[in-house]
PDB file of N, CA, C and O in Angstrom:
ATOM      1  N   MET A   1     262.230  20.792 104.446  1.00  0.00           N
ATOM      2  CA  MET A   1     262.818  21.337 105.597  1.00  0.00           C
ATOM      3  C   MET A   1     261.809  21.115 106.684  1.00  0.00           C
ATOM      4  O   MET A   1     262.171  20.738 107.798  1.00  0.00           O
ATOM      5  N   LYS A   2     260.488  21.350 106.373  1.00  0.00           N
ATOM      6  CA  LYS A   2     259.456  21.264 107.395  1.00  0.00           C
ATOM      7  C   LYS A   2     259.450  19.755 107.983  1.00  0.00           C
ATOM      8  O   LYS A   2     259.296  19.493 109.176  1.00  0.00           O
ATOM      9  N   ARG A   3     259.635  18.835 106.984  1.00  0.00           N
ATOM     10  CA  ARG A   3     259.591  17.387 107.454  1.00  0.00           C
ATOM     11  C   ARG A   3     260.742  17.148 108.460  1.00  0.00           C
ATOM     12  O   ARG A   3     260.594  16.387 109.417  1.00  0.00           O
ATOM     13  N   MET A   4     261.874  17.803 108.225  1.00  0.00           N
ATOM     14  CA  MET A   4     263.073  17.502 109.126  1.00  0.00           C
ATOM     15  C   MET A   4     262.882  18.111 110.474  1.00  0.00           C
ATOM     16  O   MET A   4     263.330  17.554 111.476  1.00  0.00           O
ATOM     17  N   ILE A   5     262.232  19.234 110.528  1.00  0.00           N
ATOM     18  CA  ILE A   5     261.914  19.751 111.736  1.00  0.00           C
ATOM     19  C   ILE A   5     260.871  19.108 112.523  1.00  0.00           C
ATOM     20  O   ILE A   5     260.971  19.130 113.749  1.00  0.00           O
ATOM     21  N   GLN A   6     259.794  18.487 111.909  1.00  0.00           N
ATOM     22  CA  GLN A   6     258.929  17.692 112.549  1.00  0.00           C
ATOM     23  C   GLN A   6     259.531  16.411 113.152  1.00  0.00           C
ATOM     24  O   GLN A   6     259.192  15.940 114.238  1.00  0.00           O
ATOM     25  N   LYS A   7     260.504  15.877 112.293  1.00  0.00           N
ATOM     26  CA  LYS A   7     261.278  14.645 112.681  1.00  0.00           C
ATOM     27  C   LYS A   7     262.096  14.896 113.948  1.00  0.00           C
ATOM     28  O   LYS A   7     262.209  14.020 114.805  1.00  0.00           O
ATOM     29  N   TYR A   8     262.668  16.111 114.060  1.00  0.00           N
ATOM     30  CA  TYR A   8     263.492  16.501 115.145  1.00  0.00           C
ATOM     31  C   TYR A   8     262.590  16.626 116.417  1.00  0.00           C
ATOM     32  O   TYR A   8     262.888  16.156 117.515  1.00  0.00           O
ATOM     33  N   ARG A   9     261.483  17.301 116.136  1.00  0.00           N
ATOM     34  CA  ARG A   9     260.575  17.645 117.302  1.00  0.00           C
ATOM     35  C   ARG A   9     260.052  16.171 117.815  1.00  0.00           C
ATOM     36  O   ARG A   9     260.046  15.910 119.018  1.00  0.00           O
ATOM     37  N   PHE A  10     259.662  15.330 116.934  1.00  0.00           N
ATOM     38  CA  PHE A  10     259.110  14.029 117.337  1.00  0.00           C
ATOM     39  C   PHE A  10     260.188  13.189 118.078  1.00  0.00           C
ATOM     40  O   PHE A  10     259.880  12.466 119.025  1.00  0.00           O
ATOM     41  N   SER A  11     261.427  13.301 117.629  1.00  0.00           N
ATOM     42  CA  SER A  11     262.508  12.627 118.294  1.00  0.00           C
ATOM     43  C   SER A  11     262.774  13.130 119.732  1.00  0.00           C
ATOM     44  O   SER A  11     263.067  12.369 120.654  1.00  0.00           O
ATOM     45  N   LYS A  12     262.656  14.398 119.847  1.00  0.00           N
ATOM     46  CA  LYS A  12     262.709  15.081 121.181  1.00  0.00           C
ATOM     47  C   LYS A  12     261.536  14.585 122.176  1.00  0.00           C
ATOM     48  O   LYS A  12     261.715  14.342 123.369  1.00  0.00           O
ATOM     49  N   TYR A  13     260.397  14.484 121.541  1.00  0.00           N
ATOM     50  CA  TYR A  13     259.202  14.047 122.314  1.00  0.00           C
ATOM     51  C   TYR A  13     259.401  12.615 122.790  1.00  0.00           C
ATOM     52  O   TYR A  13     259.202  12.240 123.946  1.00  0.00           O
ATOM     53  N   LYS A  14     259.815  11.856 121.779  1.00  0.00           N
ATOM     54  CA  LYS A  14     259.979  10.362 122.025  1.00  0.00           C
ATOM     55  C   LYS A  14     261.038  10.114 123.082  1.00  0.00           C
ATOM     56  O   LYS A  14     260.862   9.221 123.911  1.00  0.00           O
ATOM     57  N   ARG A  15     262.089  10.838 123.088  1.00  0.00           N
ATOM     58  CA  ARG A  15     263.069  10.748 124.182  1.00  0.00           C
ATOM     59  C   ARG A  15     262.562  11.085 125.596  1.00  0.00           C
ATOM     60  O   ARG A  15     262.847  10.444 126.608  1.00  0.00           O
ATOM     61  N   PHE A  16     261.721  12.245 125.533  1.00  0.00           N
ATOM     62  CA  PHE A  16     261.116  12.597 126.809  1.00  0.00           C
ATOM     63  C   PHE A  16     260.111  11.626 127.329  1.00  0.00           C
ATOM     64  O   PHE A  16     260.039  11.335 128.523  1.00  0.00           O
ATOM     65  N   THR A  17     259.314  11.117 126.378  1.00  0.00           N
ATOM     66  CA  THR A  17     258.384   9.960 126.993  1.00  0.00           C
ATOM     67  C   THR A  17     259.111   8.773 127.333  1.00  0.00           C
ATOM     68  O   THR A  17     258.661   8.135 128.285  1.00  0.00           O
ATOM     69  N   ASN A  18     260.184   8.320 126.736  1.00  0.00           N
ATOM     70  CA  ASN A  18     260.853   7.129 127.128  1.00  0.00           C
ATOM     71  C   ASN A  18     261.475   7.402 128.453  1.00  0.00           C
ATOM     72  O   ASN A  18     261.423   6.488 129.276  1.00  0.00           O
ATOM     73  N   GLY A  19     262.065   8.538 128.793  1.00  0.00           N
ATOM     74  CA  GLY A  19     262.546   8.874 130.014  1.00  0.00           C
ATOM     75  C   GLY A  19     261.547   8.960 131.154  1.00  0.00           C
ATOM     76  O   GLY A  19     261.889   8.612 132.285  1.00  0.00           O
ATOM     77  N   LEU A  20     260.277   9.429 130.891  1.00  0.00           N
ATOM     78  CA  LEU A  20     259.243   9.510 131.652  1.00  0.00           C
ATOM     79  C   LEU A  20     258.709   8.041 132.006  1.00  0.00           C
ATOM     80  O   LEU A  20     258.281   7.794 133.133  1.00  0.00           O
ATOM     81  N   LEU A  21     258.747   7.228 131.148  1.00  0.00           N
ATOM     82  CA  LEU A  21     258.359   5.843 131.369  1.00  0.00           C
ATOM     83  C   LEU A  21     259.423   5.211 132.319  1.00  0.00           C
ATOM     84  O   LEU A  21     259.029   4.486 133.233  1.00  0.00           O
ATOM     85  N   PHE A  22     260.674   5.438 132.155  1.00  0.00           N
ATOM     86  CA  PHE A  22     261.598   4.869 133.123  1.00  0.00           C
ATOM     87  C   PHE A  22     261.389   5.556 134.592  1.00  0.00           C
ATOM     88  O   PHE A  22     261.597   4.935 135.635  1.00  0.00           O
ATOM     89  N   ALA A  23     260.994   6.783 134.549  1.00  0.00           N
ATOM     90  CA  ALA A  23     260.666   7.450 135.839  1.00  0.00           C
ATOM     91  C   ALA A  23     259.558   6.808 136.554  1.00  0.00           C
ATOM     92  O   ALA A  23     259.591   6.641 137.773  1.00  0.00           O
ATOM     93  N   VAL A  24     258.530   6.429 135.777  1.00  0.00           N
ATOM     94  CA  VAL A  24     257.367   5.890 136.388  1.00  0.00           C
ATOM     95  C   VAL A  24     257.642   4.443 136.896  1.00  0.00           C
ATOM     96  O   VAL A  24     257.065   4.001 137.890  1.00  0.00           O
ATOM     97  N   ILE A  25     258.617   3.666 136.122  1.00  0.00           N
ATOM     98  CA  ILE A  25     259.000   2.311 136.676  1.00  0.00           C
ATOM     99  C   ILE A  25     259.829   2.407 137.904  1.00  0.00           C
ATOM    100  O   ILE A  25     259.687   1.619 138.839  1.00  0.00           O
ATOM    101  N   SER A  26     260.739   3.424 137.899  1.00  0.00           N
ATOM    102  CA  SER A  26     261.613   3.549 139.146  1.00  0.00           C
ATOM    103  C   SER A  26     260.753   3.970 140.354  1.00  0.00           C
ATOM    104  O   SER A  26     260.961   3.454 141.451  1.00  0.00           O
ATOM    105  N   MET A  27     259.733   4.951 140.166  1.00  0.00           N
ATOM    106  CA  MET A  27     258.990   5.261 141.156  1.00  0.00           C
ATOM    107  C   MET A  27     258.107   4.191 141.758  1.00  0.00           C
ATOM    108  O   MET A  27     257.927   4.143 142.975  1.00  0.00           O
ATOM    109  N   THR A  28     257.575   3.366 140.952  1.00  0.00           N
ATOM    110  CA  THR A  28     256.773   2.092 141.357  1.00  0.00           C
ATOM    111  C   THR A  28     257.789   1.246 142.136  1.00  0.00           C
ATOM    112  O   THR A  28     257.492   0.854 143.265  1.00  0.00           O
ATOM    113  N   ALA A  29     258.900   0.967 141.621  1.00  0.00           N
ATOM    114  CA  ALA A  29     259.836   0.125 142.397  1.00  0.00           C
ATOM    115  C   ALA A  29     260.226   0.692 143.705  1.00  0.00           C
ATOM    116  O   ALA A  29     260.414  -0.077 144.648  1.00  0.00           O
ATOM    117  N   LEU A  30     260.362   1.947 143.842  1.00  0.00           N
ATOM    118  CA  LEU A  30     260.938   2.556 145.044  1.00  0.00           C
ATOM    119  C   LEU A  30     259.632   2.508 146.052  1.00  0.00           C
ATOM    120  O   LEU A  30     259.841   2.395 147.260  1.00  0.00           O
ATOM    121  N   TYR A  31     258.358   2.591 145.575  1.00  0.00           N
ATOM    122  CA  TYR A  31     257.325   2.574 146.323  1.00  0.00           C
ATOM    123  C   TYR A  31     257.114   1.091 146.910  1.00  0.00           C
ATOM    124  O   TYR A  31     256.756   0.900 148.072  1.00  0.00           O
ATOM    125  N   LEU A  32     257.349   0.151 146.068  1.00  0.00           N
ATOM    126  CA  LEU A  32     257.418  -1.226 146.552  1.00  0.00           C
ATOM    127  C   LEU A  32     258.476  -1.478 147.571  1.00  0.00           C
ATOM    128  O   LEU A  32     258.193  -2.132 148.574  1.00  0.00           O
ATOM    129  N   CYS A  33     259.589  -1.039 147.399  1.00  0.00           N
ATOM    130  CA  CYS A  33     260.737  -1.021 148.345  1.00  0.00           C
ATOM    131  C   CYS A  33     260.412  -0.502 149.691  1.00  0.00           C
ATOM    132  O   CYS A  33     260.567  -1.164 150.717  1.00  0.00           O
ATOM    133  N   ILE A  34     259.946   0.735 149.651  1.00  0.00           N
ATOM    134  CA  ILE A  34     259.503   1.466 150.891  1.00  0.00           C
ATOM    135  C   ILE A  34     258.325   0.704 151.652  1.00  0.00           C
ATOM    136  O   ILE A  34     258.319   0.564 152.875  1.00  0.00           O
ATOM    137  N   SER A  35     257.393   0.259 150.857  1.00  0.00           N
ATOM    138  CA  SER A  35     256.253  -0.357 151.554  1.00  0.00           C
ATOM    139  C   SER A  35     256.677  -1.731 152.135  1.00  0.00           C
ATOM    140  O   SER A  35     256.096  -2.139 153.140  1.00  0.00           O
ATOM    141  N   ASP A  36     257.650  -2.462 151.561  1.00  0.00           N
ATOM    142  CA  ASP A  36     258.231  -3.634 152.190  1.00  0.00           C
ATOM    143  C   ASP A  36     259.058  -3.454 153.462  1.00  0.00           C
ATOM    144  O   ASP A  36     259.107  -4.282 154.372  1.00  0.00           O
ATOM    145  N   ILE A  37     259.730  -2.235 153.428  1.00  0.00           N
ATOM    146  CA  ILE A  37     260.391  -1.836 154.642  1.00  0.00           C
ATOM    147  C   ILE A  37     259.556  -1.514 155.825  1.00  0.00           C
ATOM    148  O   ILE A  37     259.835  -1.912 156.956  1.00  0.00           O
ATOM    149  N   TYR A  38     258.453  -0.733 155.519  1.00  0.00           N
ATOM    150  CA  TYR A  38     257.600  -0.362 156.552  1.00  0.00           C
ATOM    151  C   TYR A  38     256.768  -1.489 157.086  1.00  0.00           C
ATOM    152  O   TYR A  38     256.379  -1.446 158.253  1.00  0.00           O
ATOM    153  N   ASN A  39     256.430  -2.632 156.193  1.00  0.00           N
ATOM    154  CA  ASN A  39     255.667  -3.761 156.673  1.00  0.00           C
ATOM    155  C   ASN A  39     256.515  -4.614 157.436  1.00  0.00           C
ATOM    156  O   ASN A  39     255.938  -5.379 158.210  1.00  0.00           O
ATOM    157  N   LYS A  40     257.695  -4.649 157.391  1.00  0.00           N
ATOM    158  CA  LYS A  40     258.803  -5.390 158.051  1.00  0.00           C
ATOM    159  C   LYS A  40     258.493  -6.844 157.991  1.00  0.00           C
ATOM    160  O   LYS A  40     258.631  -7.570 158.976  1.00  0.00           O
ATOM    161  N   THR A  41     258.032  -7.311 156.723  1.00  0.00           N
ATOM    162  CA  THR A  41     257.627  -8.708 156.507  1.00  0.00           C
ATOM    163  C   THR A  41     258.544  -9.290 155.382  1.00  0.00           C
ATOM    164  O   THR A  41     258.498 -10.483 155.083  1.00  0.00           O
ATOM    165  N   ALA A  42     259.302  -8.480 154.827  1.00  0.00           N
ATOM    166  CA  ALA A  42     260.181  -8.802 153.739  1.00  0.00           C
ATOM    167  C   ALA A  42     261.596  -9.230 154.115  1.00  0.00           C
ATOM    168  O   ALA A  42     262.144  -8.762 155.113  1.00  0.00           O
ATOM    169  N   SER A  43     262.215 -10.162 153.280  1.00  0.00           N
ATOM    170  CA  SER A  43     263.585 -10.355 153.433  1.00  0.00           C
ATOM    171  C   SER A  43     264.389  -9.391 152.817  1.00  0.00           C
ATOM    172  O   SER A  43     263.894  -8.531 152.089  1.00  0.00           O
ATOM    173  N   SER A  44     265.673  -9.465 153.063  1.00  0.00           N
ATOM    174  CA  SER A  44     266.532  -8.540 152.398  1.00  0.00           C
ATOM    175  C   SER A  44     266.540  -8.621 150.797  1.00  0.00           C
ATOM    176  O   SER A  44     266.730  -7.621 150.105  1.00  0.00           O
ATOM    177  N   PHE A  45     266.339  -9.772 150.321  1.00  0.00           N
ATOM    178  CA  PHE A  45     266.349  -9.814 148.832  1.00  0.00           C
ATOM    179  C   PHE A  45     265.089  -9.131 148.311  1.00  0.00           C
ATOM    180  O   PHE A  45     265.108  -8.471 147.272  1.00  0.00           O
ATOM    181  N   GLU A  46     263.943  -9.309 149.086  1.00  0.00           N
ATOM    182  CA  GLU A  46     262.630  -8.752 148.489  1.00  0.00           C
ATOM    183  C   GLU A  46     262.707  -7.200 148.622  1.00  0.00           C
ATOM    184  O   GLU A  46     261.952  -6.503 147.944  1.00  0.00           O
ATOM    185  N   ILE A  47     263.585  -6.657 149.464  1.00  0.00           N
ATOM    186  CA  ILE A  47     263.781  -5.191 149.505  1.00  0.00           C
ATOM    187  C   ILE A  47     264.693  -4.709 148.577  1.00  0.00           C
ATOM    188  O   ILE A  47     264.499  -3.645 147.989  1.00  0.00           O
ATOM    189  N   MET A  48     265.908  -5.569 148.354  1.00  0.00           N
ATOM    190  CA  MET A  48     266.914  -5.059 147.460  1.00  0.00           C
ATOM    191  C   MET A  48     266.556  -5.225 146.034  1.00  0.00           C
ATOM    192  O   MET A  48     267.094  -4.454 145.239  1.00  0.00           O
ATOM    193  N   PHE A  49     265.758  -6.085 145.607  1.00  0.00           N
ATOM    194  CA  PHE A  49     265.312  -6.349 144.193  1.00  0.00           C
ATOM    195  C   PHE A  49     264.667  -5.104 143.616  1.00  0.00           C
ATOM    196  O   PHE A  49     265.144  -4.515 142.646  1.00  0.00           O
ATOM    197  N   PRO A  50     263.554  -4.720 144.256  1.00  0.00           N
ATOM    198  CA  PRO A  50     262.851  -3.371 143.675  1.00  0.00           C
ATOM    199  C   PRO A  50     263.881  -2.153 143.802  1.00  0.00           C
ATOM    200  O   PRO A  50     263.883  -1.296 142.919  1.00  0.00           O
ATOM    201  N   PHE A  51     264.714  -2.072 144.839  1.00  0.00           N
ATOM    202  CA  PHE A  51     265.657  -0.980 144.927  1.00  0.00           C
ATOM    203  C   PHE A  51     266.711  -0.993 143.777  1.00  0.00           C
ATOM    204  O   PHE A  51     267.041   0.058 143.228  1.00  0.00           O
ATOM    205  N   VAL A  52     267.198  -2.121 143.446  1.00  0.00           N
ATOM    206  CA  VAL A  52     268.153  -2.268 142.370  1.00  0.00           C
ATOM    207  C   VAL A  52     267.435  -2.088 141.013  1.00  0.00           C
ATOM    208  O   VAL A  52     268.087  -1.556 140.116  1.00  0.00           O
ATOM    209  N   VAL A  53     266.169  -2.471 140.765  1.00  0.00           N
ATOM    210  CA  VAL A  53     265.379  -2.169 139.608  1.00  0.00           C
ATOM    211  C   VAL A  53     265.242  -0.717 139.612  1.00  0.00           C
ATOM    212  O   VAL A  53     265.476  -0.177 138.531  1.00  0.00           O
ATOM    213  N   ALA A  54     264.902   0.062 140.624  1.00  0.00           N
ATOM    214  CA  ALA A  54     264.728   1.415 140.653  1.00  0.00           C
ATOM    215  C   ALA A  54     265.906   2.214 140.285  1.00  0.00           C
ATOM    216  O   ALA A  54     265.766   3.211 139.577  1.00  0.00           O
ATOM    217  N   LEU A  55     267.144   1.814 140.752  1.00  0.00           N
ATOM    218  CA  LEU A  55     268.401   2.358 140.333  1.00  0.00           C
ATOM    219  C   LEU A  55     268.686   2.200 138.843  1.00  0.00           C
ATOM    220  O   LEU A  55     269.026   3.182 138.184  1.00  0.00           O
ATOM    221  N   ILE A  56     268.560   1.018 138.307  1.00  0.00           N
ATOM    222  CA  ILE A  56     268.815   0.661 137.102  1.00  0.00           C
ATOM    223  C   ILE A  56     267.896   1.550 136.082  1.00  0.00           C
ATOM    224  O   ILE A  56     268.356   2.091 135.077  1.00  0.00           O
ATOM    225  N   SER A  57     266.660   1.614 136.451  1.00  0.00           N
ATOM    226  CA  SER A  57     265.609   2.372 135.799  1.00  0.00           C
ATOM    227  C   SER A  57     265.900   3.788 135.739  1.00  0.00           C
ATOM    228  O   SER A  57     265.640   4.421 134.716  1.00  0.00           O
ATOM    229  N   MET A  58     266.428   4.345 136.770  1.00  0.00           N
ATOM    230  CA  MET A  58     266.666   5.813 136.833  1.00  0.00           C
ATOM    231  C   MET A  58     267.892   6.032 135.962  1.00  0.00           C
ATOM    232  O   MET A  58     267.928   7.012 135.218  1.00  0.00           O
ATOM    233  N   PHE A  59     268.914   5.154 136.020  1.00  0.00           N
ATOM    234  CA  PHE A  59     270.115   5.378 135.266  1.00  0.00           C
ATOM    235  C   PHE A  59     269.668   5.295 133.672  1.00  0.00           C
ATOM    236  O   PHE A  59     270.076   6.143 132.879  1.00  0.00           O
ATOM    237  N   LEU A  60     268.913   4.352 133.314  1.00  0.00           N
ATOM    238  CA  LEU A  60     268.488   4.197 131.947  1.00  0.00           C
ATOM    239  C   LEU A  60     267.607   5.467 131.551  1.00  0.00           C
ATOM    240  O   LEU A  60     267.702   5.993 130.442  1.00  0.00           O
ATOM    241  N   GLY A  61     266.803   5.885 132.476  1.00  0.00           N
ATOM    242  CA  GLY A  61     266.055   7.167 132.093  1.00  0.00           C
ATOM    243  C   GLY A  61     266.846   8.307 131.904  1.00  0.00           C
ATOM    244  O   GLY A  61     266.544   9.108 131.020  1.00  0.00           O
ATOM    245  N   PHE A  62     267.892   8.493 132.677  1.00  0.00           N
ATOM    246  CA  PHE A  62     268.709   9.686 132.399  1.00  0.00           C
ATOM    247  C   PHE A  62     269.599   9.463 131.020  1.00  0.00           C
ATOM    248  O   PHE A  62     269.910  10.406 130.293  1.00  0.00           O
ATOM    249  N   LEU A  63     269.921   8.257 130.789  1.00  0.00           N
ATOM    250  CA  LEU A  63     270.614   7.931 129.511  1.00  0.00           C
ATOM    251  C   LEU A  63     269.790   8.178 128.343  1.00  0.00           C
ATOM    252  O   LEU A  63     270.295   8.633 127.317  1.00  0.00           O
ATOM    253  N   THR A  64     268.410   7.876 128.442  1.00  0.00           N
ATOM    254  CA  THR A  64     267.527   7.996 127.387  1.00  0.00           C
ATOM    255  C   THR A  64     267.163   9.510 127.059  1.00  0.00           C
ATOM    256  O   THR A  64     267.049   9.945 125.913  1.00  0.00           O
ATOM    257  N   MET A  65     267.002  10.237 128.199  1.00  0.00           N
ATOM    258  CA  MET A  65     266.627  11.632 128.073  1.00  0.00           C
ATOM    259  C   MET A  65     267.730  12.380 127.594  1.00  0.00           C
ATOM    260  O   MET A  65     267.438  13.255 126.779  1.00  0.00           O
ATOM    261  N   PHE A  66     269.014  12.245 127.917  1.00  0.00           N
ATOM    262  CA  PHE A  66     270.087  13.076 127.577  1.00  0.00           C
ATOM    263  C   PHE A  66     270.940  12.463 126.576  1.00  0.00           C
ATOM    264  O   PHE A  66     272.063  12.926 126.375  1.00  0.00           O
ATOM    265  N   HIS A  67     270.477  11.401 125.893  1.00  0.00           N
ATOM    266  CA  HIS A  67     271.332  10.814 124.737  1.00  0.00           C
ATOM    267  C   HIS A  67     271.308  11.692 123.624  1.00  0.00           C
ATOM    268  O   HIS A  67     270.236  12.177 123.265  1.00  0.00           O
ATOM    269  N   SER A  68     272.407  11.961 123.016  1.00  0.00           N
ATOM    270  CA  SER A  68     272.501  12.831 121.859  1.00  0.00           C
ATOM    271  C   SER A  68     272.342  11.998 120.617  1.00  0.00           C
ATOM    272  O   SER A  68     272.760  10.841 120.580  1.00  0.00           O
ATOM    273  N   ASN A  69     271.774  12.546 119.652  1.00  0.00           N
ATOM    274  CA  ASN A  69     271.455  11.730 118.380  1.00  0.00           C
ATOM    275  C   ASN A  69     272.547  11.913 117.375  1.00  0.00           C
ATOM    276  O   ASN A  69     272.323  11.641 116.196  1.00  0.00           O
ATOM    277  N   GLY A  70     273.698  12.350 117.757  1.00  0.00           N
ATOM    278  CA  GLY A  70     274.779  12.477 116.777  1.00  0.00           C
ATOM    279  C   GLY A  70     274.933  13.805 116.071  1.00  0.00           C
ATOM    280  O   GLY A  70     275.899  13.985 115.329  1.00  0.00           O
ATOM    281  N   ARG A  71     274.035  14.731 116.266  1.00  0.00           N
ATOM    282  CA  ARG A  71     273.999  15.969 115.589  1.00  0.00           C
ATOM    283  C   ARG A  71     274.231  17.023 116.580  1.00  0.00           C
ATOM    284  O   ARG A  71     273.977  16.813 117.766  1.00  0.00           O
ATOM    285  N   ALA A  72     274.739  18.240 116.135  1.00  0.00           N
ATOM    286  CA  ALA A  72     274.764  19.428 117.042  1.00  0.00           C
ATOM    287  C   ALA A  72     273.456  19.896 117.290  1.00  0.00           C
ATOM    288  O   ALA A  72     272.553  19.629 116.497  1.00  0.00           O
ATOM    289  N   GLU A  73     273.249  20.597 118.358  1.00  0.00           N
ATOM    290  CA  GLU A  73     271.899  21.032 118.781  1.00  0.00           C
ATOM    291  C   GLU A  73     271.394  22.037 117.792  1.00  0.00           C
ATOM    292  O   GLU A  73     270.185  22.040 117.558  1.00  0.00           O
ATOM    293  N   GLY A  74     272.200  22.915 117.168  1.00  0.00           N
ATOM    294  CA  GLY A  74     271.777  23.939 116.362  1.00  0.00           C
ATOM    295  C   GLY A  74     271.461  23.524 114.956  1.00  0.00           C
ATOM    296  O   GLY A  74     270.860  24.290 114.203  1.00  0.00           O
ATOM    297  N   SER A  75     271.845  22.348 114.593  1.00  0.00           N
ATOM    298  CA  SER A  75     271.855  21.905 113.090  1.00  0.00           C
ATOM    299  C   SER A  75     270.490  20.968 113.055  1.00  0.00           C
ATOM    300  O   SER A  75     270.369  19.941 113.723  1.00  0.00           O
ATOM    301  N   ILE A  76     269.518  21.479 112.192  1.00  0.00           N
ATOM    302  CA  ILE A  76     268.364  20.735 112.014  1.00  0.00           C
ATOM    303  C   ILE A  76     268.377  20.263 110.656  1.00  0.00           C
ATOM    304  O   ILE A  76     267.452  19.568 110.235  1.00  0.00           O
TER     305      ILE A  76
END
């Protein structure tokens, strides 16, 4: 029983860290996008690429953090 609880806690922690990784990637991409806009030296592709990467990364981060593992919340 104790091993199952530890496995569940580890799974929750792993999902949280994966979501955090996607959040860091998206914040970096948004920073690049905003810095390109303020420098006014980038073309529209150079601005849109980090923006699209940030959107995809945010979406994947939400999917990772809120993905259910096929079990009910109360059943361990």
